Backbone bond lengths (Angstrom), bond angles and torsions (degrees), N, CA, C in turn:
res aa  C-N    CA-C-N  psi(-1)  N-CA   C-N-CA  omega(-1)  CA-C   N-CA-C  phi
1 M - - - 1.441 - - 1.533 110.70 -
2 L 1.337 115.94 -46.97 1.464 120.37 179.05 1.522 110.25 -64.16
3 R 1.336 115.38 -38.93 1.450 119.71 179.78 1.531 110.90 -65.03
4 A 1.282 119.54 -40.46 1.468 123.41 178.31 1.526 110.07 -65.18
5 R 1.327 117.11 -41.26 1.468 121.32 178.60 1.528 110.42 -64.88
6 L 1.333 116.47 -41.77 1.464 121.39 178.79 1.532 110.57 -62.53
7 K 1.338 117.53 -41.87 1.461 121.47 177.23 1.520 110.92 -61.67
8 T 1.321 116.90 -40.79 1.461 121.56 -179.52 1.527 110.40 -64.86
9 V 1.316 117.09 -43.98 1.469 121.19 179.03 1.524 110.19 -65.09
10 L 1.317 117.51 -41.96 1.462 121.36 179.29 1.530 110.81 -64.00
11 L 1.310 117.10 -44.60 1.457 121.34 178.27 1.532 111.11 -62.51
12 A 1.319 117.29 -42.93 1.470 121.14 178.73 1.519 110.10 -62.92
13 T 1.308 118.75 -39.91 1.467 122.61 179.07 1.523 110.39 -64.14
14 I 1.318 116.96 -42.67 1.471 120.69 179.32 1.521 110.23 -64.08
15 V 1.307 117.22 -43.98 1.465 121.64 179.83 1.524 111.00 -61.20
16 I 1.314 116.96 -36.12 1.468 120.91 179.97 1.524 111.17 -75.37
17 L 1.336 117.90 -40.49 1.461 120.95 -173.45 1.521 114.62 -82.29
18 V 1.309 119.79 -32.87 1.463 121.46 -175.31 1.529 112.32 -56.66
19 P 1.338 121.26 -46.11 1.466 118.87 178.41 1.523 113.30 -60.81
20 T 1.320 118.91 -30.20 1.459 120.13 -179.96 1.522 111.61 -77.98
21 L 1.337 117.47 -20.08 1.458 120.54 179.42 1.523 111.78 -86.94
22 T 1.303 117.99 -20.66 1.456 122.56 -178.60 1.523 109.21 -98.69
23 P 1.336 118.07 108.93 1.456 118.74 -178.96 1.527 111.12 -68.55
24 A 1.299 115.47 139.03 1.462 120.56 177.47 1.524 108.95 -98.87
25 A 1.312 115.38 144.82 1.462 119.78 177.00 1.518 108.43 -73.48
26 T 1.314 115.62 132.53 1.454 120.60 174.90 1.516 108.03 -110.92
27 V 1.318 115.38 118.30 1.462 121.14 179.26 1.529 107.53 -91.92
28 Y 1.319 115.95 117.34 1.465 121.37 179.72 1.519 111.59 -93.77
29 E 1.321 115.99 -29.05 1.464 120.89 178.36 1.527 107.35 -156.63
30 T 1.310 117.40 134.38 1.462 119.68 177.09 1.526 109.47 -75.84
31 Q 1.320 116.06 162.12 1.463 119.67 177.34 1.526 110.39 -61.15
32 A 1.332 117.49 -41.00 1.470 121.08 -179.95 1.529 110.78 -62.37
33 D 1.323 117.30 -43.24 1.473 120.18 178.97 1.528 111.01 -66.13
34 F 1.335 116.15 -39.93 1.462 120.86 177.65 1.529 110.63 -59.72
35 L 1.327 116.67 -47.02 1.469 120.49 -178.55 1.528 111.67 -67.33
36 N 1.318 117.33 -38.92 1.470 119.83 176.32 1.516 111.04 -62.22
37 R 1.324 116.78 -41.09 1.476 120.25 178.24 1.532 110.32 -67.24
38 A 1.323 116.54 -40.92 1.470 121.19 -176.90 1.520 112.35 -65.04
39 F 1.345 116.15 -32.98 1.463 119.92 -174.78 1.531 111.76 -121.20
40 S 1.309 116.76 32.77 1.475 123.45 175.70 1.529 112.54 47.92
41 G 1.330 116.30 45.07 1.451 120.90 175.24 1.509 115.84 84.65
42 S 1.330 118.48 -3.37 1.476 121.53 -179.14 1.526 111.12 -130.06
43 P 1.334 117.87 69.29 1.469 118.24 -179.51 1.520 111.73 -68.50
44 P 1.330 116.82 143.67 1.463 120.65 176.88 1.530 110.23 -74.35
45 E 1.310 115.93 171.88 1.465 120.77 174.11 1.538 108.22 -67.04
46 P 1.325 117.33 147.38 1.475 118.82 179.59 1.521 111.84 -71.10
47 A 1.311 114.96 152.02 1.463 123.35 172.73 1.530 106.82 -115.33
48 I 1.309 116.41 168.31 1.471 122.00 -179.25 1.521 108.61 -119.89
49 I 1.320 115.63 137.38 1.452 121.16 171.69 1.525 107.31 -124.87
50 W 1.328 115.71 130.01 1.459 121.27 -179.23 1.519 109.98 -89.05
51 L 1.309 116.15 139.11 1.459 121.75 175.30 1.519 107.30 -97.18
52 S 1.325 114.17 89.15 1.457 120.72 179.51 1.521 108.82 -144.39
53 G 1.320 115.29 165.06 1.458 121.05 177.23 1.513 113.02 58.04
54 E 1.342 114.94 -137.38 1.467 120.87 -177.63 1.528 112.08 -63.96
55 R 1.331 116.84 -33.90 1.468 120.76 178.20 1.530 110.12 -61.25
56 K 1.332 116.46 -44.91 1.467 120.89 179.12 1.522 110.32 -63.30
57 T 1.322 116.44 -42.01 1.466 121.08 179.51 1.527 110.85 -60.61
58 T 1.326 116.90 -45.12 1.465 120.53 -179.33 1.521 111.10 -66.20
59 V 1.322 117.45 -44.72 1.469 120.51 178.72 1.525 110.04 -61.39
60 S 1.319 117.68 -40.73 1.467 121.55 178.52 1.529 111.23 -63.22
61 K 1.327 116.57 -38.94 1.474 120.14 177.41 1.522 110.69 -65.81
62 L 1.336 116.98 -41.65 1.462 120.37 179.94 1.529 111.61 -64.73
63 L 1.332 116.55 -36.80 1.466 120.97 -178.80 1.525 112.84 -84.03
64 G 1.323 116.08 -31.33 1.453 119.59 -171.60 1.525 111.14 89.53
65 H 1.329 116.93 4.30 1.463 123.90 176.90 1.530 107.49 -166.40
66 D 1.321 116.85 170.05 1.464 120.42 178.05 1.525 110.12 -67.91
67 Y 1.329 116.34 145.17 1.457 120.61 172.65 1.528 107.80 -71.67
68 A 1.313 117.74 147.21 1.466 121.99 -174.02 1.529 113.31 -66.19
69 A 1.317 118.53 -27.84 1.468 121.61 -176.76 1.527 110.58 -104.15
70 L 1.338 115.53 156.27 1.466 121.02 176.19 1.526 111.58 -91.75
71 R 1.317 116.50 -19.97 1.458 120.88 178.14 1.515 108.69 -143.19
72 L 1.316 114.77 154.72 1.458 121.10 -178.59 1.517 109.65 -129.87
73 R 1.318 115.77 142.60 1.456 120.36 170.55 1.519 107.53 -88.69
74 Y 1.312 114.89 143.75 1.461 120.38 174.04 1.519 107.63 -147.36
75 W 1.305 115.20 165.67 1.459 121.06 -177.30 1.513 107.60 -123.54
76 C 1.330 116.55 131.15 1.459 121.28 -175.37 1.522 109.47 -133.07
77 Q 1.325 114.23 132.89 1.466 120.84 176.03 1.522 107.01 -147.49
78 A 1.313 115.47 120.21 1.470 121.56 -175.91 1.529 107.63 57.69
79 E 1.310 118.04 -122.86 1.466 121.05 -179.45 1.519 112.11 -105.19
80 R 1.328 117.02 21.15 1.464 122.48 -179.25 1.527 109.38 -115.24
81 S 1.320 115.23 134.64 1.464 119.86 174.60 1.523 109.05 -129.59
82 A 1.325 114.56 154.58 1.468 121.42 176.55 1.520 108.20 -126.55
83 W 1.316 114.91 137.68 1.462 122.11 -176.08 1.521 109.03 -130.70
84 V 1.320 116.68 134.76 1.464 121.99 172.18 1.522 105.72 -114.16
85 L 1.319 114.99 111.17 1.466 122.08 -172.35 1.523 110.28 -125.60
86 E 1.328 115.72 156.93 1.460 120.52 177.24 1.512 110.66 -129.99
87 E 1.338 114.17 145.53 1.453 121.53 175.13 1.521 107.71 -149.42
88 I 1.314 115.73 146.80 1.458 121.48 178.01 1.524 108.13 -72.04
89 G 1.335 116.05 132.50 1.462 120.99 172.08 1.524 107.24 -79.93
90 K 1.315 116.47 -94.34 1.458 120.47 173.14 1.525 109.38 -95.55
91 D 1.333 115.58 -54.67 1.458 120.12 -176.91 1.523 113.84 -125.50
92 L 1.321 117.20 -25.24 1.458 121.07 -170.94 1.527 111.18 -126.48
93 P 1.342 116.76 157.71 1.471 119.83 -178.78 1.524 113.04 -70.35
94 I 1.307 114.86 143.89 1.461 123.53 171.66 1.527 105.33 -111.12
95 T 1.321 117.06 126.23 1.462 121.10 179.11 1.528 108.39 -97.24
96 V 1.321 115.58 126.43 1.458 121.61 -174.24 1.525 109.33 -126.61
97 G 1.316 116.27 140.87 1.452 122.25 172.21 1.518 108.87 -107.90
98 V 1.330 116.52 127.82 1.464 121.34 -178.71 1.526 108.32 -124.63
99 V 1.322 115.72 129.00 1.460 121.79 174.51 1.522 106.74 -107.45
100 V 1.339 116.12 125.63 1.459 122.24 179.50 1.522 107.74 -117.02
101 E 1.322 115.59 133.80 1.458 120.34 176.97 1.522 108.88 -135.65
102 K 1.328 115.52 126.03 1.467 121.72 179.46 1.531 111.47 50.89
103 D 1.321 116.83 44.93 1.465 124.07 175.89 1.527 114.71 68.68
104 Y 1.326 117.71 17.94 1.463 122.93 175.50 1.520 108.96 -128.14
105 I 1.322 116.60 146.67 1.458 119.41 175.76 1.520 108.67 -72.34
106 K 1.301 114.61 124.63 1.467 121.40 176.65 1.531 109.15 -90.30
107 S 1.335 116.02 -36.17 1.457 120.90 -177.46 1.515 109.87 -159.97
108 L 1.305 116.31 140.10 1.460 122.66 172.56 1.519 106.86 -134.03
109 R 1.321 116.05 125.19 1.457 120.77 -179.35 1.525 109.92 -136.61
110 V 1.314 115.90 142.16 1.457 121.35 172.52 1.523 106.59 -79.20
111 L 1.329 116.06 121.49 1.459 120.76 178.96 1.528 110.86 -87.23
112 T 1.337 116.43 -46.57 1.470 121.07 178.75 1.521 108.98 -137.55
113 Y 1.339 115.05 130.02 1.459 121.01 179.15 1.523 108.18 -118.14
114 R 1.325 117.04 126.36 1.457 121.41 -174.15 1.524 114.36 -113.18
115 E 1.301 118.32 -13.62 1.469 121.05 -177.97 1.527 110.21 -72.64
116 N 1.335 116.26 158.04 1.459 118.47 177.02 1.525 112.33 -94.68
117 R 1.336 116.96 -2.56 1.466 121.89 175.12 1.517 109.00 -135.82
118 G 1.325 116.31 158.36 1.459 120.48 175.11 1.504 115.04 84.31
119 G 1.329 117.17 11.17 1.457 121.18 -177.08 1.514 114.68 -63.86
120 E 1.324 117.83 -6.16 1.470 120.37 178.62 1.522 112.01 -63.09
121 V 1.340 117.45 -17.14 1.465 120.10 -179.43 1.526 112.70 -68.44
122 V 1.327 118.27 -12.50 1.468 119.82 179.29 1.522 112.00 -80.18
123 A 1.313 118.05 -16.32 1.464 121.83 -175.83 1.526 111.40 -68.55
124 P 1.333 117.69 135.45 1.465 120.10 176.31 1.531 113.00 -55.31
125 A 1.324 117.84 -29.57 1.469 120.36 177.41 1.527 110.52 -59.38
126 F 1.337 117.20 -29.88 1.463 120.51 175.91 1.525 111.27 -88.07
127 T 1.331 118.00 -52.77 1.471 120.94 -172.68 1.519 113.08 -66.41
128 D 1.324 118.07 -26.62 1.465 120.36 179.01 1.522 112.79 -64.62
129 Q 1.343 117.38 -17.04 1.469 120.20 176.08 1.528 111.74 -60.95
130 F 1.334 117.05 -25.33 1.455 121.35 -177.13 1.529 112.53 -79.36
131 N 1.325 117.60 -18.36 1.467 120.34 -178.57 1.523 110.00 -61.65
132 G 1.328 115.78 128.33 1.464 120.90 179.45 1.510 114.23 87.15
133 V 1.323 118.22 -2.36 1.461 121.50 -179.39 1.531 109.47 -77.73
134 S 1.329 115.84 143.37 1.463 121.80 175.54 1.528 108.12 -132.31
135 L 1.319 116.32 -176.52 1.464 121.36 178.25 1.518 111.09 -100.38
136 T 1.308 115.44 145.23 1.459 120.71 171.52 1.526 107.72 -80.88
137 D 1.323 116.58 176.80 1.467 120.84 179.89 1.528 112.73 -62.07
138 D 1.347 117.30 -24.10 1.472 119.57 179.14 1.539 112.07 -100.67
139 N 1.332 116.30 23.87 1.470 123.89 175.45 1.528 114.48 63.59
140 A 1.309 117.04 31.00 1.462 121.10 172.85 1.531 108.09 -103.66
141 L 1.331 116.31 154.96 1.463 119.13 175.38 1.518 108.67 -65.05
142 N 1.331 116.97 140.19 1.465 120.24 -175.51 1.527 113.05 -82.49
143 Q 1.312 118.43 -1.99 1.462 122.61 177.41 1.523 109.12 -132.77
144 N 1.319 115.81 150.04 1.465 120.48 174.53 1.514 109.32 -75.47
145 I 1.309 115.92 141.02 1.462 122.30 175.45 1.525 106.57 -106.49
146 D 1.328 116.26 121.66 1.462 120.53 179.89 1.519 109.98 -66.93
147 G 1.323 115.76 134.84 1.450 121.13 179.29 1.518 112.14 -80.72
148 I 1.316 114.67 174.70 1.458 122.49 176.90 1.520 106.66 -129.42
149 S 1.314 116.71 125.09 1.457 120.80 178.39 1.527 109.49 -59.14
150 G 1.318 115.88 127.79 1.455 120.96 -179.31 1.516 113.60 89.74
151 A 1.325 117.34 -5.47 1.468 120.80 -179.03 1.520 111.11 -128.77
152 T 1.314 117.42 25.85 1.459 121.99 -174.09 1.524 112.54 -55.79
153 L 1.320 117.64 -45.49 1.464 120.07 -177.28 1.526 111.63 -69.30
154 S 1.316 117.51 -34.64 1.468 120.67 176.73 1.520 110.74 -69.37
155 V 1.325 117.11 -39.60 1.467 121.27 177.35 1.530 109.85 -61.75
156 R 1.317 116.56 -44.64 1.471 120.40 178.71 1.525 111.10 -62.87
157 A 1.324 116.78 -40.67 1.471 120.58 179.75 1.525 110.35 -61.66
158 L 1.328 117.72 -46.18 1.464 120.96 179.74 1.521 111.24 -65.21
159 S 1.307 117.78 -37.58 1.468 121.25 178.68 1.519 110.60 -65.37
160 R 1.328 117.31 -41.11 1.468 120.45 177.96 1.530 110.78 -65.07
161 L 1.331 116.91 -41.72 1.466 120.05 179.59 1.528 111.18 -66.10
162 A 1.314 117.46 -35.69 1.470 120.72 176.96 1.528 109.61 -61.77
163 A 1.330 116.75 -45.36 1.467 120.57 179.84 1.532 110.64 -63.95
164 I 1.314 117.62 -40.15 1.463 120.66 179.31 1.522 110.74 -64.64
165 A 1.328 117.62 -44.42 1.467 120.19 179.49 1.526 110.78 -60.81
166 L 1.322 117.48 -42.28 1.470 120.69 178.59 1.530 111.04 -64.23
167 F 1.332 116.70 -43.93 1.464 120.37 178.75 1.525 110.90 -62.57
168 L 1.330 117.07 -48.79 1.461 120.39 -177.72 1.524 112.02 -65.87
169 H 1.321 117.24 -34.98 1.467 120.78 176.60 1.532 109.72 -57.42
170 A 1.324 115.75 -49.94 1.468 120.13 -179.32 1.523 110.99 -67.05
171 D 1.322 116.84 -38.74 1.461 120.90 -176.37 1.531 111.91 -75.10
172 S 1.316 117.71 -23.98 1.476 120.92 -178.78 1.511 113.12 -77.65
173 G 1.320 117.05 -16.42 1.460 120.38 -175.41 1.512 112.64 87.95
174 C 1.316 118.09 -3.46 1.455 121.36 -179.54 1.524 110.72 -64.14
175 G 1.303 116.84 -33.24 1.461 120.97 179.61 1.511 113.24 -67.59
176 N 1.348 117.52 -8.54 1.455 121.48 -179.40 1.526 111.49 -98.58
177 G 1.337 116.46 16.50 1.454 119.70 178.04 1.518 113.93 83.94
178 S 1.347 117.13 16.58 1.465 121.04 179.81 1.511 111.77 -65.83
């Protein structure tokens, strides 16, 4: 009898705790909504950029590892481009949308956040720091991004993705009015 009761309590505890241990993805903005916002309701057709050769080497240096994909879709209109990129925060990917215009970040937003900690990076008070940021000659962000206690890895992930979007924007030719 005691053993059956103990099993019931243990099972109930597992049922209660498992959902709290498994982080759920929170979608803050869909890709379609991001693109509509980026291009005032009229997004262009996507283009493809391959991550190979020197481009792959530079992206790998910016990330500290190879990017998971061999090619990326991006959207370009005049001197504005939009990028949907992913990078691991601590354990799981963070999906970010970056709008670049004339070699400066116009907007950076977290589209989907999957980690169970560090979610403060989705707040506009944090992401607005990226507005107006560009790359230096050595592919570093030209401004410091203030960190968030408890979200260090997520902050680093977003900073790396910002640098990649700026680099790819310039390398794609979109910054030349294509």
